LODREN-622906 format. One record per residue: residue number from 1; residue in three letters; x, y, z of N, C-alpha, C in turn. Coordinates in steps of 0.001 Angstrom, whole numbers, plus 500000, padded with zeros to 6 digits. Each point is the difference from the previous one (the first is absolute). Last residue first. Example, Ala and Ser with C-alpha at 12.3 -4.5 7.8 and 13.67 -1.06 7.14 Angstrom:
[2, Ser, [512850, 497750, 507080], [500820, 501190, 500060], [499230, 501090, 500730]]
[1, Ala, [500290, 494280, 499930], [499110, 501190, 500000], [500900, 501200, 500000]]
// end
This chain:
[119, Ala, [773694, 091681, 300210], [499063, 499620, 498925], [499569, 501087, 499188]]
[118, Lys, [504716, 499192, 502894], [498662, 500580, 499911], [499262, 499632, 498839]]
[117, Pro, [503792, 497081, 502698], [499725, 500694, 498813], [498774, 500802, 500152]]
[116, Lys, [503000, 498893, 504396], [498972, 499368, 499140], [499829, 500821, 498741]]
[115, Gly, [502861, 501240, 503735], [500650, 499225, 498872], [499018, 499273, 499110]]
[114, Glu, [498285, 501194, 504842], [501171, 500578, 499501], [500678, 499095, 498766]]
[113, Gly, [496157, 499045, 502969], [499739, 500607, 498714], [501182, 500580, 499204]]
[112, Lys, [500306, 499035, 505187], [499083, 499459, 499112], [499792, 500914, 498790]]
[111, Gly, [504119, 501609, 502218], [499240, 498808, 500450], [498975, 499555, 499060]]
[110, Lys, [501948, 505013, 500887], [500693, 498807, 499810], [499246, 498807, 500559]]
[109, Gly, [498500, 504445, 500192], [500242, 499810, 498837], [500844, 498823, 499615]]
[108, Lys, [500539, 502112, 504684], [498812, 500118, 499157], [500381, 499749, 498558]]
[107, Asp, [502172, 498300, 504676], [500411, 500460, 498667], [499006, 500096, 499063]]
[106, Gly, [499517, 498229, 504501], [500045, 501611, 500009], [500411, 500468, 498616]]
[105, Lys, [502006, 495331, 501963], [498536, 500588, 500193], [500178, 501531, 499759]]
[104, Gly, [503814, 497027, 499929], [499037, 499417, 499153], [498607, 500586, 500053]]
[103, Lys, [502987, 500476, 504331], [500451, 499749, 498711], [499059, 499292, 498910]]
[102, Pro, [497709, 502736, 503944], [501080, 498974, 500011], [500483, 499937, 498615]]
[101, Pro, [498187, 504691, 501521], [499420, 498813, 499599], [501244, 498958, 500025]]
[100, Thr, [499822, 503806, 503598], [500493, 499719, 498615], [499467, 498738, 499516]]
[99, Ser, [499167, 501555, 504433], [499339, 500836, 499134], [500493, 500018, 498439]]
[98, Leu, [501671, 497218, 503714], [498697, 499784, 499797], [499195, 500935, 499059]]
[97, Glu, [504649, 500711, 501100], [499794, 498644, 499320], [498614, 499640, 499821]]
[96, Ala, [500931, 503941, 502299], [500503, 500165, 498747], [499848, 498675, 499221]]
[95, Lys, [499028, 500052, 504717], [499052, 500705, 499178], [500340, 500215, 498576]]
[94, Asp, [502178, 495884, 502376], [499731, 501298, 500399], [499018, 500654, 499181]]
[93, Leu, [501432, 494672, 501422], [499351, 500809, 498990], [499826, 501444, 500490]]
[92, Gln, [503529, 495784, 501250], [499033, 500882, 500528], [499553, 500800, 498708]]
[91, Gly, [503609, 496978, 499919], [499094, 499215, 500583], [498767, 500804, 500597]]
[90, Asp, [503870, 501332, 497164], [500353, 500069, 501556], [498931, 499180, 500781]]
[89, Lys, [500922, 501054, 494906], [500263, 498717, 500515], [500339, 500157, 501629]]
[88, Asn, [498604, 503363, 496480], [501378, 500164, 500756], [500294, 498642, 500613]]
[87, Thr, [495890, 500372, 497661], [501115, 500377, 499026], [501375, 500075, 500617]]
[86, Asp, [494932, 497957, 500876], [501194, 500185, 500926], [501204, 500257, 499052]]
[85, Arg, [495915, 498747, 498053], [499950, 501363, 500490], [501254, 500343, 500974]]
[84, Ala, [499467, 495652, 497936], [499973, 500977, 498924], [499989, 501469, 500430]]
[83, Ala, [499684, 496474, 503191], [501503, 500092, 499446], [499853, 500932, 498836]]
[82, Phe, [495869, 499011, 501959], [500859, 500743, 500896], [501432, 500175, 499487]]
[81, Ala, [496938, 497311, 497377], [499600, 501385, 500078], [500901, 500772, 500991]]
[80, Lys, [500705, 495504, 499782], [500407, 500582, 498799], [499571, 501444, 499925]]
[79, Asp, [498735, 497438, 503743], [501370, 500156, 499909], [500513, 500691, 498818]]
[78, Ile, [495522, 498839, 500252], [500315, 501132, 500931], [501551, 500333, 500076]]
[77, Ala, [498442, 496230, 497325], [499711, 501261, 499346], [500202, 501261, 500924]]
[76, Gly, [500486, 494883, 500554], [501267, 501115, 499922], [499589, 501345, 499514]]
[75, Asp, [496740, 496316, 500532], [500616, 500301, 501337], [501116, 500997, 499865]]
[74, Gly, [496419, 500183, 495891], [500595, 499005, 500871], [500608, 500378, 501283]]
[73, Gly, [497759, 502678, 496575], [501349, 499712, 499770], [500463, 498874, 500722]]
[72, Lys, [495322, 501631, 500287], [500503, 500122, 498501], [501408, 499420, 499759]]
[71, Glu, [498274, 500087, 504402], [499005, 499328, 499350], [500465, 499925, 498460]]
[70, Lys, [502309, 502832, 503039], [500370, 498472, 500208], [499164, 499114, 499218]]
[69, Met, [499103, 504636, 499904], [501325, 499700, 499304], [500367, 498485, 500165]]
[68, Lys, [496158, 501674, 502038], [499768, 499953, 498652], [501282, 499560, 499321]]
[67, Ala, [500210, 500607, 504610], [499164, 498807, 499752], [499885, 499867, 498564]]
[66, Ala, [501958, 503803, 501567], [500990, 498975, 500079], [499276, 498711, 499594]]
[65, Asn, [498025, 504481, 500513], [500266, 499463, 498610], [500824, 498843, 500203]]
[64, Pro, [499163, 502664, 503888], [498736, 499360, 499598], [500178, 499472, 498494]]
[63, Asn, [504223, 500376, 503284], [499319, 500779, 499028], [498750, 499323, 499574]]
[62, Ala, [503664, 498098, 502770], [498566, 500320, 500647], [499179, 501005, 499121]]
[61, Ala, [504517, 498820, 498893], [499153, 498872, 499694], [498778, 500288, 500667]]
[60, Phe, [503378, 503133, 500791], [499321, 499984, 498571], [499159, 498897, 499784]]
[59, Glu, [502150, 499975, 504067], [499207, 501002, 500027], [499262, 500167, 498551]]
[58, Glu, [503557, 496925, 500390], [498757, 499441, 500741], [498906, 501129, 500159]]
[57, Lys, [504121, 501107, 498017], [499292, 499046, 499129], [498781, 499472, 500580]]
[56, Ser, [501388, 504804, 501723], [500796, 498724, 499829], [499158, 499071, 499100]]
[55, Leu, [499881, 505534, 500207], [499244, 498717, 500056], [501099, 498919, 499859]]
[54, Thr, [500428, 505272, 502089], [500110, 499089, 498969], [499280, 498768, 500136]]
[53, Gly, [500234, 503483, 503374], [499813, 500648, 498604], [500372, 499363, 498844]]
[52, Asn, [499720, 498523, 504864], [501327, 500457, 499522], [500018, 500809, 498712]]
[51, Gly, [496631, 497396, 502975], [500036, 501518, 499935], [501211, 500447, 499688]]
[50, Asp, [497911, 495507, 500347], [501082, 500361, 500806], [500236, 501408, 500196]]
[49, Lys, [496731, 498196, 496932], [499560, 499552, 501405], [501110, 500450, 500999]]
[48, Asp, [498313, 501437, 494971], [501117, 500039, 500743], [499799, 499735, 501464]]
[47, Leu, [496589, 500324, 496485], [500563, 498733, 500240], [501174, 499922, 500882]]
[46, Ser, [497174, 504090, 498848], [499106, 498855, 500405], [500740, 498630, 500281]]
[45, Lys, [502299, 503946, 498571], [499386, 500365, 501184], [499054, 498807, 500518]]
[44, Ile, [502391, 499622, 495906], [500927, 500102, 501131], [499170, 500068, 501296]]
[43, Met, [497798, 500388, 496036], [500238, 498651, 500111], [500894, 499875, 501374]]
[42, Gly, [498771, 504230, 498494], [498975, 499496, 500656], [500211, 498426, 500282]]
[41, Glu, [503268, 502681, 497627], [499804, 500440, 501425], [498971, 499342, 500745]]
[40, Ala, [500335, 499098, 495383], [501276, 499431, 500880], [499932, 500378, 501486]]
[39, Arg, [496731, 501941, 496960], [499829, 498541, 500223], [501043, 499401, 500777]]
[38, Lys, [500851, 504436, 498725], [498829, 499874, 501119], [499513, 498469, 500257]]
[37, Val, [503246, 500857, 496517], [500555, 500439, 501350], [499029, 499860, 501121]]
[36, Pro, [498401, 499466, 495528], [500821, 498851, 500353], [500629, 500239, 501441]]
[35, Asp, [495302, 502049, 497930], [501552, 500422, 500298], [500757, 498838, 500571]]
[34, Gly, [495544, 498728, 497074], [500431, 500907, 501130], [501388, 500322, 500106]]
[33, Gly, [497366, 496638, 497162], [500238, 501402, 499429], [500508, 501002, 501075]]
[32, Lys, [498633, 495499, 500886], [501356, 499899, 499235], [500238, 501360, 499469]]
[31, Gly, [496872, 499781, 504250], [500085, 499348, 498801], [501419, 500064, 499282]]
[30, Lys, [498347, 503956, 503101], [499704, 498527, 500068], [500131, 499408, 498845]]
[29, Gly, [500393, 504852, 501300], [501261, 499133, 499936], [499756, 498531, 500179]]
[28, Lys, [496864, 503936, 499589], [500210, 499389, 501449], [501353, 499197, 500122]]
[27, Glu, [498306, 501629, 495744], [500227, 501294, 500862], [500459, 499493, 501422]]
[26, Lys, [498698, 496736, 496776], [501246, 500682, 499711], [500477, 501014, 500944]]
[25, Gly, [495552, 498071, 500168], [501103, 499146, 500460], [501366, 500502, 499824]]
[24, Glu, [496384, 502333, 498178], [499907, 500270, 501417], [501221, 499053, 500614]]
[23, Asp, [499025, 499591, 495328], [500725, 501283, 500431], [499987, 500243, 501507]]
[22, Ala, [497838, 496129, 498592], [501241, 499978, 499529], [500832, 501230, 500370]]
[21, Gln, [495434, 499812, 500560], [500563, 499380, 501023], [501601, 499689, 499616]]
[20, Ala, [497211, 502112, 496794], [500066, 500919, 501281], [500749, 499270, 501126]]
[19, Leu, [499086, 497590, 495980], [501021, 501108, 499885], [500137, 500833, 501143]]
[18, Gly, [496680, 496840, 499989], [501253, 499246, 500126], [501222, 501047, 499869]]
[17, Ile, [495503, 501474, 499460], [500281, 499713, 501360], [501390, 499446, 500230]]
[16, Ala, [498333, 500605, 495598], [500188, 501298, 500709], [500617, 499717, 501456]]
[15, Phe, [498487, 496313, 497457], [501245, 500481, 499557], [500319, 501357, 500741]]
[14, Gly, [495815, 498171, 500672], [501047, 499279, 500753], [501397, 500355, 499563]]
[13, Ala, [496342, 502238, 497868], [500204, 500254, 501470], [500842, 499223, 500692]]
[12, Val, [499257, 498935, 495658], [500577, 501312, 500010], [500080, 500438, 501506]]
[11, Leu, [497793, 496013, 499200], [501327, 499802, 499602], [500749, 501393, 500064]]
[10, Thr, [495386, 499970, 500703], [500651, 499234, 501022], [501411, 499971, 499783]]
[9, Thr, [497300, 501737, 496482], [500193, 500909, 501278], [500697, 499384, 501077]]
[8, Ala, [498953, 497130, 496375], [501020, 500968, 499571], [500233, 501146, 501199]]
[7, Val, [496577, 496871, 500644], [501155, 499341, 499894], [501276, 500868, 499718]]
[6, Val, [495486, 501555, 499658], [500332, 499694, 501391], [501425, 499385, 500147]]
[5, Leu, [498380, 500738, 495688], [500370, 501384, 500604], [500135, 499664, 501486]]
[4, Phe, [498653, 496251, 497348], [501269, 500425, 499589], [500451, 501273, 500700]]
[3, Lys, [495663, 498464, 500885], [501064, 498993, 500513], [501362, 500527, 499612]]
[2, Lys, [496314, 502097, 498066], [500116, 500587, 501312], [501095, 499052, 500720]]
[1, Met, [498889, 498759, 495653], [500699, 501247, 499934], [500256, 500564, 501490]]
// end
């Protein structure tokens, strides 16, 4: 019985800590739940090497997530991700393009599970 109480208490404490950290991360604008405009501004600030206020394909490829994109999608993954965001096709990503979800992303309620019969 004591073992059960220890395990249950540990699970509840872990859950509470996880919720607190999730709320804290949202307030700071970190992670996927943060403000997209602030994330775009942060990307430009950290990756814009020539200081023109936009990201070239080369600057975009320096993104820390680029290695993950390449690993999951192959060599053309970065080009595809860049092209999906470059809506005006000028070869640069501005704050508006970076803060808008790429085509096919961000449509809540569409995707996995859509159209499956309910049990």
